[in-house]
PDB file of N, CA, C and O in Angstrom:
ATOM      1  N   UNK A   1       5.984  -1.847 -22.813  1.00  0.00           N
ATOM      2  CA  UNK A   1       7.305  -1.919 -23.421  1.00  0.00           C
ATOM      3  C   UNK A   1       7.582  -0.553 -24.028  1.00  0.00           C
ATOM      4  O   UNK A   1       6.782  -0.032 -24.806  1.00  0.00           O
ATOM      5  N   UNK A   2       8.717   0.017 -23.667  1.00  0.00           N
ATOM      6  CA  UNK A   2       9.104   1.331 -24.157  1.00  0.00           C
ATOM      7  C   UNK A   2      10.436   1.188 -24.883  1.00  0.00           C
ATOM      8  O   UNK A   2      11.429   0.761 -24.293  1.00  0.00           O
ATOM      9  N   UNK A   3      10.455   1.545 -26.164  1.00  0.00           N
ATOM     10  CA  UNK A   3      11.656   1.468 -26.991  1.00  0.00           C
ATOM     11  C   UNK A   3      11.880   2.839 -27.638  1.00  0.00           C
ATOM     12  O   UNK A   3      11.545   3.048 -28.804  1.00  0.00           O
ATOM     13  N   UNK A   4      12.451   3.771 -26.864  1.00  0.00           N
ATOM     14  CA  UNK A   4      12.606   5.133 -27.371  1.00  0.00           C
ATOM     15  C   UNK A   4      13.714   5.235 -28.423  1.00  0.00           C
ATOM     16  O   UNK A   4      14.477   4.291 -28.623  1.00  0.00           O
ATOM     17  N   UNK A   5      13.793   6.392 -29.092  1.00  0.00           N
ATOM     18  CA  UNK A   5      14.900   6.607 -30.027  1.00  0.00           C
ATOM     19  C   UNK A   5      16.231   6.660 -29.284  1.00  0.00           C
ATOM     20  O   UNK A   5      16.262   6.663 -28.054  1.00  0.00           O
ATOM     21  N   UNK A   6      17.307   6.700 -30.020  1.00  0.00           N
ATOM     22  CA  UNK A   6      18.653   6.700 -29.442  1.00  0.00           C
ATOM     23  C   UNK A   6      18.826   7.790 -28.389  1.00  0.00           C
ATOM     24  O   UNK A   6      19.580   7.603 -27.434  1.00  0.00           O
ATOM     25  N   UNK A   7      18.153   8.910 -28.540  1.00  0.00           N
ATOM     26  CA  UNK A   7      18.277  10.022 -27.594  1.00  0.00           C
ATOM     27  C   UNK A   7      17.540   9.768 -26.278  1.00  0.00           C
ATOM     28  O   UNK A   7      17.681  10.551 -25.339  1.00  0.00           O
ATOM     29  N   UNK A   8      16.766   8.699 -26.194  1.00  0.00           N
ATOM     30  CA  UNK A   8      16.046   8.368 -24.968  1.00  0.00           C
ATOM     31  C   UNK A   8      14.643   8.938 -24.953  1.00  0.00           C
ATOM     32  O   UNK A   8      14.201   9.586 -25.901  1.00  0.00           O
ATOM     33  N   UNK A   9      13.954   8.681 -23.853  1.00  0.00           N
ATOM     34  CA  UNK A   9      12.582   9.165 -23.705  1.00  0.00           C
ATOM     35  C   UNK A   9      12.577  10.681 -23.497  1.00  0.00           C
ATOM     36  O   UNK A   9      13.354  11.193 -22.691  1.00  0.00           O
ATOM     37  N   UNK A  10      11.725  11.393 -24.203  1.00  0.00           N
ATOM     38  CA  UNK A  10      11.569  12.813 -23.892  1.00  0.00           C
ATOM     39  C   UNK A  10      11.057  12.955 -22.454  1.00  0.00           C
ATOM     40  O   UNK A  10      10.339  12.090 -21.952  1.00  0.00           O
ATOM     41  N   UNK A  11      11.429  14.045 -21.808  1.00  0.00           N
ATOM     42  CA  UNK A  11      11.055  14.246 -20.409  1.00  0.00           C
ATOM     43  C   UNK A  11       9.540  14.115 -20.200  1.00  0.00           C
ATOM     44  O   UNK A  11       9.105  13.482 -19.238  1.00  0.00           O
ATOM     45  N   UNK A  12       8.739  14.703 -21.087  1.00  0.00           N
ATOM     46  CA  UNK A  12       7.285  14.639 -20.904  1.00  0.00           C
ATOM     47  C   UNK A  12       6.760  13.212 -21.035  1.00  0.00           C
ATOM     48  O   UNK A  12       5.802  12.841 -20.356  1.00  0.00           O
ATOM     49  N   UNK A  13       7.374  12.414 -21.895  1.00  0.00           N
ATOM     50  CA  UNK A  13       6.960  11.012 -22.025  1.00  0.00           C
ATOM     51  C   UNK A  13       7.324  10.229 -20.766  1.00  0.00           C
ATOM     52  O   UNK A  13       6.539   9.408 -20.291  1.00  0.00           O
ATOM     53  N   UNK A  14       8.518  10.484 -20.228  1.00  0.00           N
ATOM     54  CA  UNK A  14       8.943   9.817 -18.989  1.00  0.00           C
ATOM     55  C   UNK A  14       8.004  10.186 -17.847  1.00  0.00           C
ATOM     56  O   UNK A  14       7.621   9.327 -17.054  1.00  0.00           O
ATOM     57  N   UNK A  15       7.634  11.462 -17.762  1.00  0.00           N
ATOM     58  CA  UNK A  15       6.728  11.920 -16.701  1.00  0.00           C
ATOM     59  C   UNK A  15       5.332  11.331 -16.873  1.00  0.00           C
ATOM     60  O   UNK A  15       4.695  10.953 -15.890  1.00  0.00           O
ATOM     61  N   UNK A  16       4.849  11.249 -18.113  1.00  0.00           N
ATOM     62  CA  UNK A  16       3.528  10.655 -18.367  1.00  0.00           C
ATOM     63  C   UNK A  16       3.521   9.175 -17.993  1.00  0.00           C
ATOM     64  O   UNK A  16       2.548   8.678 -17.424  1.00  0.00           O
ATOM     65  N   UNK A  17       4.592   8.482 -18.310  1.00  0.00           N
ATOM     66  CA  UNK A  17       4.698   7.069 -17.953  1.00  0.00           C
ATOM     67  C   UNK A  17       4.671   6.906 -16.437  1.00  0.00           C
ATOM     68  O   UNK A  17       3.997   6.018 -15.914  1.00  0.00           O
ATOM     69  N   UNK A  18       5.400   7.759 -15.738  1.00  0.00           N
ATOM     70  CA  UNK A  18       5.431   7.694 -14.274  1.00  0.00           C
ATOM     71  C   UNK A  18       4.052   7.981 -13.678  1.00  0.00           C
ATOM     72  O   UNK A  18       3.652   7.337 -12.709  1.00  0.00           O
ATOM     73  N   UNK A  19       3.330   8.937 -14.247  1.00  0.00           N
ATOM     74  CA  UNK A  19       1.984   9.283 -13.745  1.00  0.00           C
ATOM     75  C   UNK A  19       0.959   8.195 -14.039  1.00  0.00           C
ATOM     76  O   UNK A  19      -0.060   8.101 -13.356  1.00  0.00           O
ATOM     77  N   UNK A  20       1.224   7.378 -15.048  1.00  0.00           N
ATOM     78  CA  UNK A  20       0.246   6.370 -15.462  1.00  0.00           C
ATOM     79  C   UNK A  20      -0.009   5.323 -14.383  1.00  0.00           C
ATOM     80  O   UNK A  20      -1.089   4.737 -14.315  1.00  0.00           O
ATOM     81  N   UNK A  21       0.996   5.095 -13.544  1.00  0.00           N
ATOM     82  CA  UNK A  21       0.836   4.106 -12.485  1.00  0.00           C
ATOM     83  C   UNK A  21       0.902   2.670 -12.970  1.00  0.00           C
ATOM     84  O   UNK A  21       0.560   1.750 -12.227  1.00  0.00           O
ATOM     85  N   UNK A  22       1.343   2.460 -14.221  1.00  0.00           N
ATOM     86  CA  UNK A  22       1.468   1.098 -14.734  1.00  0.00           C
ATOM     87  C   UNK A  22       2.441   0.332 -13.828  1.00  0.00           C
ATOM     88  O   UNK A  22       3.461   0.878 -13.408  1.00  0.00           O
ATOM     89  N   UNK A  23       2.129  -0.907 -13.534  1.00  0.00           N
ATOM     90  CA  UNK A  23       2.900  -1.677 -12.561  1.00  0.00           C
ATOM     91  C   UNK A  23       4.259  -2.150 -13.018  1.00  0.00           C
ATOM     92  O   UNK A  23       5.168  -2.298 -12.201  1.00  0.00           O
ATOM     93  N   UNK A  24       4.418  -2.393 -14.318  1.00  0.00           N
ATOM     94  CA  UNK A  24       5.676  -2.921 -14.849  1.00  0.00           C
ATOM     95  C   UNK A  24       6.033  -2.190 -16.131  1.00  0.00           C
ATOM     96  O   UNK A  24       5.165  -1.868 -16.942  1.00  0.00           O
ATOM     97  N   UNK A  25       7.317  -1.935 -16.298  1.00  0.00           N
ATOM     98  CA  UNK A  25       7.823  -1.288 -17.507  1.00  0.00           C
ATOM     99  C   UNK A  25       9.009  -2.104 -18.000  1.00  0.00           C
ATOM    100  O   UNK A  25       9.870  -2.504 -17.216  1.00  0.00           O
ATOM    101  N   UNK A  26       9.045  -2.345 -19.299  1.00  0.00           N
ATOM    102  CA  UNK A  26      10.222  -2.927 -19.934  1.00  0.00           C
ATOM    103  C   UNK A  26      10.810  -1.811 -20.792  1.00  0.00           C
ATOM    104  O   UNK A  26      10.177  -1.346 -21.740  1.00  0.00           O
ATOM    105  N   UNK A  27      12.016  -1.389 -20.455  1.00  0.00           N
ATOM    106  CA  UNK A  27      12.679  -0.283 -21.132  1.00  0.00           C
ATOM    107  C   UNK A  27      13.811  -0.812 -21.990  1.00  0.00           C
ATOM    108  O   UNK A  27      14.656  -1.570 -21.512  1.00  0.00           O
ATOM    109  N   UNK A  28      13.833  -0.417 -23.256  1.00  0.00           N
ATOM    110  CA  UNK A  28      14.872  -0.814 -24.198  1.00  0.00           C
ATOM    111  C   UNK A  28      15.689   0.430 -24.519  1.00  0.00           C
ATOM    112  O   UNK A  28      15.129   1.515 -24.677  1.00  0.00           O
ATOM    113  N   UNK A  29      17.000   0.284 -24.616  1.00  0.00           N
ATOM    114  CA  UNK A  29      17.840   1.417 -24.960  1.00  0.00           C
ATOM    115  C   UNK A  29      19.064   0.999 -25.733  1.00  0.00           C
ATOM    116  O   UNK A  29      19.627  -0.071 -25.501  1.00  0.00           O
ATOM    117  N   UNK A  30      19.479   1.860 -26.668  1.00  0.00           N
ATOM    118  CA  UNK A  30      20.675   1.542 -27.450  1.00  0.00           C
ATOM    119  C   UNK A  30      21.816   2.519 -27.178  1.00  0.00           C
ATOM    120  O   UNK A  30      22.925   2.324 -27.676  1.00  0.00           O
ATOM    121  N   UNK A  31      21.560   3.563 -26.395  1.00  0.00           N
ATOM    122  CA  UNK A  31      22.614   4.506 -26.016  1.00  0.00           C
ATOM    123  C   UNK A  31      22.762   4.455 -24.502  1.00  0.00           C
ATOM    124  O   UNK A  31      21.817   4.787 -23.786  1.00  0.00           O
ATOM    125  N   UNK A  32      23.921   4.049 -23.998  1.00  0.00           N
ATOM    126  CA  UNK A  32      24.082   3.878 -22.553  1.00  0.00           C
ATOM    127  C   UNK A  32      23.777   5.129 -21.742  1.00  0.00           C
ATOM    128  O   UNK A  32      23.167   5.029 -20.678  1.00  0.00           O
ATOM    129  N   UNK A  33      24.184   6.304 -22.214  1.00  0.00           N
ATOM    130  CA  UNK A  33      23.939   7.540 -21.455  1.00  0.00           C
ATOM    131  C   UNK A  33      22.443   7.865 -21.394  1.00  0.00           C
ATOM    132  O   UNK A  33      21.927   8.206 -20.330  1.00  0.00           O
ATOM    133  N   UNK A  34      21.755   7.762 -22.517  1.00  0.00           N
ATOM    134  CA  UNK A  34      20.317   8.035 -22.544  1.00  0.00           C
ATOM    135  C   UNK A  34      19.560   6.985 -21.723  1.00  0.00           C
ATOM    136  O   UNK A  34      18.591   7.310 -21.036  1.00  0.00           O
ATOM    137  N   UNK A  35      20.000   5.739 -21.798  1.00  0.00           N
ATOM    138  CA  UNK A  35      19.373   4.661 -21.031  1.00  0.00           C
ATOM    139  C   UNK A  35      19.496   4.942 -19.529  1.00  0.00           C
ATOM    140  O   UNK A  35      18.546   4.737 -18.773  1.00  0.00           O
ATOM    141  N   UNK A  36      20.673   5.414 -19.106  1.00  0.00           N
ATOM    142  CA  UNK A  36      20.889   5.739 -17.695  1.00  0.00           C
ATOM    143  C   UNK A  36      19.998   6.895 -17.248  1.00  0.00           C
ATOM    144  O   UNK A  36      19.467   6.870 -16.138  1.00  0.00           O
ATOM    145  N   UNK A  37      19.830   7.904 -18.097  1.00  0.00           N
ATOM    146  CA  UNK A  37      18.949   9.026 -17.760  1.00  0.00           C
ATOM    147  C   UNK A  37      17.511   8.533 -17.616  1.00  0.00           C
ATOM    148  O   UNK A  37      16.814   8.912 -16.675  1.00  0.00           O
ATOM    149  N   UNK A  38      17.068   7.691 -18.544  1.00  0.00           N
ATOM    150  CA  UNK A  38      15.706   7.148 -18.478  1.00  0.00           C
ATOM    151  C   UNK A  38      15.508   6.313 -17.213  1.00  0.00           C
ATOM    152  O   UNK A  38      14.489   6.445 -16.536  1.00  0.00           O
ATOM    153  N   UNK A  39      16.469   5.463 -16.897  1.00  0.00           N
ATOM    154  CA  UNK A  39      16.371   4.647 -15.679  1.00  0.00           C
ATOM    155  C   UNK A  39      16.338   5.527 -14.437  1.00  0.00           C
ATOM    156  O   UNK A  39      15.564   5.276 -13.513  1.00  0.00           O
ATOM    157  N   UNK A  40      17.177   6.553 -14.416  1.00  0.00           N
ATOM    158  CA  UNK A  40      17.198   7.464 -13.274  1.00  0.00           C
ATOM    159  C   UNK A  40      15.881   8.199 -13.102  1.00  0.00           C
ATOM    160  O   UNK A  40      15.385   8.343 -11.984  1.00  0.00           O
ATOM    161  N   UNK A  41      15.316   8.662 -14.202  1.00  0.00           N
ATOM    162  CA  UNK A  41      14.038   9.364 -14.137  1.00  0.00           C
ATOM    163  C   UNK A  41      12.916   8.460 -13.663  1.00  0.00           C
ATOM    164  O   UNK A  41      12.085   8.871 -12.852  1.00  0.00           O
ATOM    165  N   UNK A  42      12.884   7.242 -14.157  1.00  0.00           N
ATOM    166  CA  UNK A  42      11.829   6.311 -13.734  1.00  0.00           C
ATOM    167  C   UNK A  42      12.062   5.837 -12.303  1.00  0.00           C
ATOM    168  O   UNK A  42      11.104   5.628 -11.560  1.00  0.00           O
ATOM    169  N   UNK A  43      13.312   5.667 -11.912  1.00  0.00           N
ATOM    170  CA  UNK A  43      13.610   5.281 -10.527  1.00  0.00           C
ATOM    171  C   UNK A  43      13.166   6.376  -9.567  1.00  0.00           C
ATOM    172  O   UNK A  43      12.611   6.090  -8.506  1.00  0.00           O
ATOM    173  N   UNK A  44      13.407   7.618  -9.937  1.00  0.00           N
ATOM    174  CA  UNK A  44      12.978   8.735  -9.108  1.00  0.00           C
ATOM    175  C   UNK A  44      11.471   8.875  -9.026  1.00  0.00           C
ATOM    176  O   UNK A  44      10.954   9.524  -8.117  1.00  0.00           O
ATOM    177  N   UNK A  45      10.761   8.267  -9.975  1.00  0.00           N
ATOM    178  CA  UNK A  45       9.300   8.333  -9.999  1.00  0.00           C
ATOM    179  C   UNK A  45       8.656   7.132  -9.309  1.00  0.00           C
ATOM    180  O   UNK A  45       7.439   6.961  -9.367  1.00  0.00           O
ATOM    181  N   UNK A  46       9.467   6.305  -8.659  1.00  0.00           N
ATOM    182  CA  UNK A  46       8.896   5.200  -7.901  1.00  0.00           C
ATOM    183  C   UNK A  46       9.086   3.820  -8.490  1.00  0.00           C
ATOM    184  O   UNK A  46       8.589   2.842  -7.933  1.00  0.00           O
ATOM    185  N   UNK A  47       9.796   3.715  -9.610  1.00  0.00           N
ATOM    186  CA  UNK A  47      10.048   2.402 -10.198  1.00  0.00           C
ATOM    187  C   UNK A  47      11.389   1.862  -9.706  1.00  0.00           C
ATOM    188  O   UNK A  47      12.323   2.618  -9.438  1.00  0.00           O
ATOM    189  N   UNK A  48      11.457   0.559  -9.595  1.00  0.00           N
ATOM    190  CA  UNK A  48      12.678  -0.114  -9.149  1.00  0.00           C
ATOM    191  C   UNK A  48      13.130  -1.073 -10.238  1.00  0.00           C
ATOM    192  O   UNK A  48      12.332  -1.850 -10.761  1.00  0.00           O
ATOM    193  N   UNK A  49      14.400  -1.016 -10.575  1.00  0.00           N
ATOM    194  CA  UNK A  49      14.957  -1.928 -11.574  1.00  0.00           C
ATOM    195  C   UNK A  49      15.032  -3.321 -10.958  1.00  0.00           C
ATOM    196  O   UNK A  49      15.632  -3.508  -9.900  1.00  0.00           O
ATOM    197  N   UNK A  50      14.420  -4.297 -11.627  1.00  0.00           N
ATOM    198  CA  UNK A  50      14.453  -5.670 -11.123  1.00  0.00           C
ATOM    199  C   UNK A  50      15.406  -6.552 -11.921  1.00  0.00           C
ATOM    200  O   UNK A  50      15.901  -7.559 -11.413  1.00  0.00           O
ATOM    201  N   UNK A  51      15.665  -6.171 -13.179  1.00  0.00           N
ATOM    202  CA  UNK A  51      16.642  -6.920 -13.966  1.00  0.00           C
ATOM    203  C   UNK A  51      17.089  -6.086 -15.156  1.00  0.00           C
ATOM    204  O   UNK A  51      16.362  -5.221 -15.645  1.00  0.00           O
ATOM    205  N   UNK A  52      18.304  -6.368 -15.609  1.00  0.00           N
ATOM    206  CA  UNK A  52      18.866  -5.707 -16.793  1.00  0.00           C
ATOM    207  C   UNK A  52      19.593  -6.767 -17.608  1.00  0.00           C
ATOM    208  O   UNK A  52      20.284  -7.624 -17.058  1.00  0.00           O
ATOM    209  N   UNK A  53      19.429  -6.698 -18.921  1.00  0.00           N
ATOM    210  CA  UNK A  53      20.135  -7.619 -19.820  1.00  0.00           C
ATOM    211  C   UNK A  53      20.715  -6.821 -20.982  1.00  0.00           C
ATOM    212  O   UNK A  53      20.123  -5.840 -21.434  1.00  0.00           O
ATOM    213  N   UNK A  54      21.865  -7.248 -21.453  1.00  0.00           N
ATOM    214  CA  UNK A  54      22.473  -6.676 -22.653  1.00  0.00           C
ATOM    215  C   UNK A  54      22.328  -7.684 -23.775  1.00  0.00           C
ATOM    216  O   UNK A  54      22.605  -8.871 -23.598  1.00  0.00           O
ATOM    217  N   UNK A  55      21.898  -7.211 -24.920  1.00  0.00           N
ATOM    218  CA  UNK A  55      21.667  -8.099 -26.059  1.00  0.00           C
ATOM    219  C   UNK A  55      22.477  -7.596 -27.244  1.00  0.00           C
ATOM    220  O   UNK A  55      22.363  -6.433 -27.632  1.00  0.00           O
ATOM    221  N   UNK A  56      23.283  -8.459 -27.810  1.00  0.00           N
ATOM    222  CA  UNK A  56      24.135  -8.106 -28.946  1.00  0.00           C
ATOM    223  C   UNK A  56      23.378  -8.383 -30.242  1.00  0.00           C
ATOM    224  O   UNK A  56      23.430  -9.488 -30.781  1.00  0.00           O
ATOM    225  N   UNK A  57      22.674  -7.363 -30.734  1.00  0.00           N
ATOM    226  CA  UNK A  57      21.927  -7.511 -31.978  1.00  0.00           C
ATOM    227  C   UNK A  57      22.769  -7.174 -33.206  1.00  0.00           C
ATOM    228  O   UNK A  57      22.377  -7.446 -34.341  1.00  0.00           O
ATOM    229  N   UNK A  58      23.926  -6.580 -32.956  1.00  0.00           N
ATOM    230  CA  UNK A  58      24.799  -6.146 -34.043  1.00  0.00           C
ATOM    231  C   UNK A  58      26.182  -6.760 -33.845  1.00  0.00           C
ATOM    232  O   UNK A  58      27.109  -6.069 -33.421  1.00  0.00           O
ATOM    233  N   UNK A  59      26.331  -8.043 -34.145  1.00  0.00           N
ATOM    234  CA  UNK A  59      27.615  -8.721 -33.926  1.00  0.00           C
ATOM    235  C   UNK A  59      28.775  -7.995 -34.614  1.00  0.00           C
ATOM    236  O   UNK A  59      28.618  -7.393 -35.676  1.00  0.00           O
ATOM    237  N   UNK A  60      29.910  -8.072 -33.988  1.00  0.00           N
ATOM    238  CA  UNK A  60      31.157  -7.511 -34.491  1.00  0.00           C
ATOM    239  C   UNK A  60      31.116  -5.983 -34.585  1.00  0.00           C
ATOM    240  O   UNK A  60      31.842  -5.385 -35.380  1.00  0.00           O
ATOM    241  N   UNK A  61      30.257  -5.354 -33.763  1.00  0.00           N
ATOM    242  CA  UNK A  61      30.249  -3.902 -33.609  1.00  0.00           C
ATOM    243  C   UNK A  61      30.285  -3.613 -32.113  1.00  0.00           C
ATOM    244  O   UNK A  61      30.159  -4.526 -31.296  1.00  0.00           O
ATOM    245  N   UNK A  62      30.455  -2.369 -31.765  1.00  0.00           N
ATOM    246  CA  UNK A  62      30.475  -1.969 -30.350  1.00  0.00           C
ATOM    247  C   UNK A  62      29.063  -1.726 -29.805  1.00  0.00           C
ATOM    248  O   UNK A  62      28.910  -1.425 -28.621  1.00  0.00           O
ATOM    249  N   UNK A  63      28.039  -1.849 -30.639  1.00  0.00           N
ATOM    250  CA  UNK A  63      26.671  -1.550 -30.231  1.00  0.00           C
ATOM    251  C   UNK A  63      26.006  -2.744 -29.549  1.00  0.00           C
ATOM    252  O   UNK A  63      26.129  -3.885 -29.995  1.00  0.00           O
ATOM    253  N   UNK A  64      25.299  -2.454 -28.458  1.00  0.00           N
ATOM    254  CA  UNK A  64      24.465  -3.454 -27.784  1.00  0.00           C
ATOM    255  C   UNK A  64      23.156  -2.784 -27.397  1.00  0.00           C
ATOM    256  O   UNK A  64      23.095  -1.565 -27.244  1.00  0.00           O
ATOM    257  N   UNK A  65      22.134  -3.568 -27.245  1.00  0.00           N
ATOM    258  CA  UNK A  65      20.848  -3.095 -26.737  1.00  0.00           C
ATOM    259  C   UNK A  65      20.766  -3.477 -25.267  1.00  0.00           C
ATOM    260  O   UNK A  65      21.140  -4.583 -24.877  1.00  0.00           O
ATOM    261  N   UNK A  66      20.278  -2.559 -24.470  1.00  0.00           N
ATOM    262  CA  UNK A  66      20.044  -2.835 -23.052  1.00  0.00           C
ATOM    263  C   UNK A  66      18.540  -2.946 -22.836  1.00  0.00           C
ATOM    264  O   UNK A  66      17.765  -2.165 -23.386  1.00  0.00           O
ATOM    265  N   UNK A  67      18.141  -3.911 -22.041  1.00  0.00           N
ATOM    266  CA  UNK A  67      16.733  -4.111 -21.725  1.00  0.00           C
ATOM    267  C   UNK A  67      16.608  -4.227 -20.211  1.00  0.00           C
ATOM    268  O   UNK A  67      17.276  -5.046 -19.581  1.00  0.00           O
ATOM    269  N   UNK A  68      15.749  -3.402 -19.643  1.00  0.00           N
ATOM    270  CA  UNK A  68      15.551  -3.424 -18.185  1.00  0.00           C
ATOM    271  C   UNK A  68      14.080  -3.653 -17.873  1.00  0.00           C
ATOM    272  O   UNK A  68      13.193  -3.144 -18.557  1.00  0.00           O
ATOM    273  N   UNK A  69      13.847  -4.424 -16.832  1.00  0.00           N
ATOM    274  CA  UNK A  69      12.500  -4.583 -16.288  1.00  0.00           C
ATOM    275  C   UNK A  69      12.424  -3.751 -15.027  1.00  0.00           C
ATOM    276  O   UNK A  69      13.290  -3.852 -14.159  1.00  0.00           O
ATOM    277  N   UNK A  70      11.386  -2.922 -14.920  1.00  0.00           N
ATOM    278  CA  UNK A  70      11.178  -2.090 -13.750  1.00  0.00           C
ATOM    279  C   UNK A  70       9.801  -2.391 -13.179  1.00  0.00           C
ATOM    280  O   UNK A  70       8.843  -2.593 -13.925  1.00  0.00           O
ATOM    281  N   UNK A  71       9.706  -2.421 -11.874  1.00  0.00           N
ATOM    282  CA  UNK A  71       8.431  -2.620 -11.202  1.00  0.00           C
ATOM    283  C   UNK A  71       8.155  -1.433 -10.291  1.00  0.00           C
ATOM    284  O   UNK A  71       9.077  -0.832  -9.739  1.00  0.00           O
ATOM    285  N   UNK A  72       6.899  -1.108 -10.141  1.00  0.00           N
ATOM    286  CA  UNK A  72       6.502  -0.015  -9.255  1.00  0.00           C
ATOM    287  C   UNK A  72       6.738  -0.436  -7.820  1.00  0.00           C
ATOM    288  O   UNK A  72       6.323  -1.518  -7.406  1.00  0.00           O
ATOM    289  N   UNK A  73       7.409   0.425  -7.058  1.00  0.00           N
ATOM    290  CA  UNK A  73       7.704   0.101  -5.641  1.00  0.00           C
ATOM    291  C   UNK A  73       6.452   0.135  -4.824  1.00  0.00           C
ATOM    292  O   UNK A  73       6.495  -0.108  -3.618  1.00  0.00           O
TER     293      UNK A  73
END
């Protein structure tokens, strides 16, 4: 389970995760742009998004948390 700061995973952390060869990753993100960059980086490293969910942890605000499950191709 990876829950990076609002700015997303640092490049070296994303690369280390990709090199680890772990079979499944659950990625949490609160900034849509950073979440997309993280998903793109992990997808390019051989992971495939299998599901995505949006969770409203902050009712009556514009903020949502995104949670994605990725599996190694």
